[in-house]
N, C-alpha and C positions, 0 to 999 in steps of 0.2 A: 473399405477397399483392401484390392488383392494386390499387393505387392510379393515378389518374390523373394524367396530367402538369399540369394546375391544382393538384393537390395537392400534387404533387412540386414544383410551383415555390412556393406556399405557403409549404414548409418551410424552403427554400433562402432564402424572405426572412426569417421569421421566426429564421435563424439570423446571416444575416448581421452585425448588428450584436453580437452576441458572439463572432462570430468577430473583428470591428474589436478590440473590448473587448483579448479576450485574445493577440491576435497580439504578440510578440515576448514576451509574458509565459513566465513558468514556472508548472507543474503537476505536483505532485508524486503520482502514483498509488500506492496501494499493494494491490498486487494477491495475492488467494490466497482461500481458503475454493472454494467447487462452482466457481465459475467458472474455476477451475486445474484440474478434473477432468473439466470436460465439453465435447467436442471443438468442438459449436456455439458455446457460450460464449465457449469458448478462443480460436475466433474472431473471433467477434464483438468481444472486447475490444481483440484484436490490430489487425482493420482500424479500431477506432475512434482507439486508439493512433494509427496509422499517418496514420489522415487529418487529427487533431488536429497534427502533427506537417508533413505539407504543407501546410497552412495558416498556418502559422507560431508556432504554439503548442511551449515550447519542455516538452515531455514527459519526467518522470524515472519510471521502473517502476521502483519496489523491492517484489520479490517474496518471499513464506515457500517452503514447500514442506514444509509437516509429513505428508504424506500418503505423500509419496516418501521423507521418514525413516525413517517407520514399516517402509513396505515394505521398506527394505535392512535393518534391525536385524533385522526377523524372517526375512530370508534367511540372516542371519548368526549365526543364534541368539539375540540381545542383545534381552532384553524393555525395551521401550518403559516408561520411569518417567515421573508427571508429581507435581510437588509444588504445592499451591497454582496450580494451571494449566500452571507452566513444565515444562518438559521438565528432569530431570535428564538432563546433561552430565558424564560423565565423560571421561575421556581416551580411552578408544575412540568412544565415543557422539559427542565432539567429531574424532574424523576420518571416520566416517562424515558428518555435520552437514556439513563442509564437504566433501567430496567430491561429496555429493549437492546441494548448496544451491549450490556454485561452480562445480561439475562441471556436470553431467546437467542439471537444471533452471535454470539458467541460461546456459547454450547451445541447450538446446530452446526456450528463449522468443527468444534471439537470433536462431534459424532459423526461427523461427515467423512475428516483425516481417518478416522480409527475402523470407517466403514472401508476403507481404500487400504488399511494394510498399515498406517502410520500409527504413530506414540504421539499423542496433543496433549497440552495441558492448557486452559481458555487464563487469562490473566485480564484484569485493567491498569488503566494508568496508578489507581490507589493502590494496586496491592505493593506491600515495600516501599509502599514512596516512589514509585516509578516515574511515576510522572508532576511535576511540580508547575504552578501557576499561578497567572496574577488574571487579574480583570483585563482585557483585551479594551485597550484605549483606541480614543479615536472620534470623531465629531458625531457619531451617532451610538446612542446608547443599546447594545443589543443584548442584554442581559448577562447571562453565567456562563458568556464563550470567552475562553481563557486563551493565552497565547504562552506558552512554554516557556520556564524559568529555568529549569533543571531537570537532568533525566540520571533516575539512577539506573545503571546496566544489571546488577548484582541479582535481582530476582529473574531476570532474563537469562545471565548465564547460569545460574543454576538449572532453572529447568533443564536449558541445552544441556548441561554436564549430566545430568539424570536421563538424557537420553528421549528427552518430550522435544516436538515441536512446538513453541511458545505460540501462542496465539491472542492478539492483544486485541482488547478494547479501550480505542482512546479517551478516556475519561480520566481526568487530571484531578488532583487536591490543592485546595488552596493553604497559603498560610495560615491563616482563622479559621480552618474547617469546613473551607466552604468546596462544591464541588464543580467543577468547571467540563463542558462542553469545549473539546479542541477538534481541530482540524484535523483529518486523518492523515492525509499527504503531509503534513509537517508536522505532524508526530514522527510517524515515517522517518521523514529525513534526518528528525535528529537521534532516532532510536540506532538510524545505522552509523551514525557518528559516530556517538556512545559504544557500540558495538564493534567500531574500527572494522565494517563491514565491507567487500569487495567490491558489493555491487547493492545500488537501492534501485529496484522496480516498481514503476506505479502506472498500473492496471487502468485502463481507460475506455474509452466509448467509439474511440476515433483513431486509426494509424499510428497517429504519432504529431510532430510539430508537420503541420502542411506548410508549404509556400505562398499558396492559392488556397483559403479555407473550405473554396467552394470543391477544391478537386483533390480527391484520395491518392490521385498520382504526383503529386505534388511534393512528396513527400521528402523532409529533408534529414538525412539518416543519422550524420553526424553534428555538433554542434558542440565548438569551445564555449566555455563559460566566456571568455570574454566579448563572444562577440553578440549576447543576450543583447545587453541595452542597446544595440545597434538594431537588432531586430522587433525590438519595441518600439522604437522607434519608429519603423517602417513600418509600421503595424502589422507586421507578421507572425509577430506573438500578442495576441489578444485577448479578451473575453475571457474565457471559463483557463485557460492556456496559460495566461498572465500567473496567476499562483502556482501553478502545475512546476510552471520552469524556475518559479522561485527556489520553489524547493530541492530541485535538481541542484540548481546551482548552490545554493548553502550546504547540501549535504557534502559534495566535491571539493568545497572551499573550507569544510571541515575535514576534509579528508579522506571521506570515500574515494575508489579509485573510480567507480563510472557510476552514472545514474542512469536511467531508460523508461522512455514512457514506449508503452505499448500498447497494442491494439486486444483488449481481453474478449472481445467477440470473435477470436480468432482461437480454437480450440488448439489447447498446446504451446499459446504463444508464448511461457515461462522455457518450457524447452527448447523452443525453436532460439530463442534469446538466448541461451546459456549455453547451448550446446550445439549449435551449427555455425559454419564459418561465416553466412550469410546476415546470419542475426535476424531483429526485425523492429519495427519502431524508430526514436529517435534515442540517440546515446547523446549523454553531455558527458563531457571529461574537462 
C-alpha cells in the first residue's frame, strides 16, 4: 500500500498523544486465534508489540496455543476432548500442554519478537510462583484444569525492569505440586489486574461484541460493565463470547482502566486500538 509522506506524518501526529499517554504504563495482550496461525498476521502482531515497547509501553504478552496442542495430541494418538468448551486434561494431556505451551509455542514467540527487533523473555505461570491455581470445581470432572487462586506479579515486573517483553504461557502450579492448565483469557485478566495495567486486550477471530452475531456490521463499540448482565439475558452475549466478556468485566472491576476485545484477523489491530482516535473492536469500561 502506497501512502504519501503527508499521510504518514498525519498518522504519526495522531498517534503522539496516545504514545505520551501510555508511556510507562502497562498493557496486557492476550494473543491467540487466527493471528497465531497466519504468518502475515503473526508478523504484524510481533511488530506491533515491539513498536509499543520501543516507545516506552510495558507490554505483557499472554498466549494460548490450542491448535499446536491439538496437533501434538494427534501425533501421539491421543484424542482431544472438550467439556463445556474446556479441554479435558488428564495427566498425559497435561504433560503435552506443558511441553507445547511452555516450550515450543512460548520460545517461538520469544524468537519472533527478537527477529522483529525486540527483547523478550519467556515465562510460564510456574516461574517464581507467578500463577497459583486449584482444581476447577463444577458438575463435570475435566481433570487438571485450574482456576487461578493467586497471581504473583513480581517475576513479570522483574523482567520488564530489565528491559524485556514478558511472554507468558498459562500453566499454573497447585498447592501440592500439581500442574494445571489455565484458560489464557482468564489468566490475562488476572495478570492485568495485578500489574495495575491501563489496558487489557483480548485478540479474537471476530470484530468484537456483535448485536447480531450473523452481522459483522452490528458491532457494539463500547460497553459499560454494568450493562453486561442485561446483554447476556437478551442473548447478545452468548456462546464463546460469554467467558471473554466475563474476563473483561473481571479485569475492569479489579482496577484495569479499559478492556478491549479486538479482531486479530486485521493486521496491526493492536496499534489501531492503542494509537488511533477511532480504535477498533469492543471496549469495556
